[in-house]
C-alpha positions, 0 to 999 in steps of 0.5 A: 537052582544056584542057592541049592548048589551053593549049599551042596558045595558048603556041605561038601566043604563042611565034610571035608573039614570034619574028616580033616580035623581029627587027623589034625588034632592027632598031629597036634597031640 
């Protein structure tokens, strides 16, 4: 159960990062 919670947390973080990367790229350009 703990492993599942960690996996979900990582998935949420990865989603946040992917959503933030586009904005960062736009700012850099």
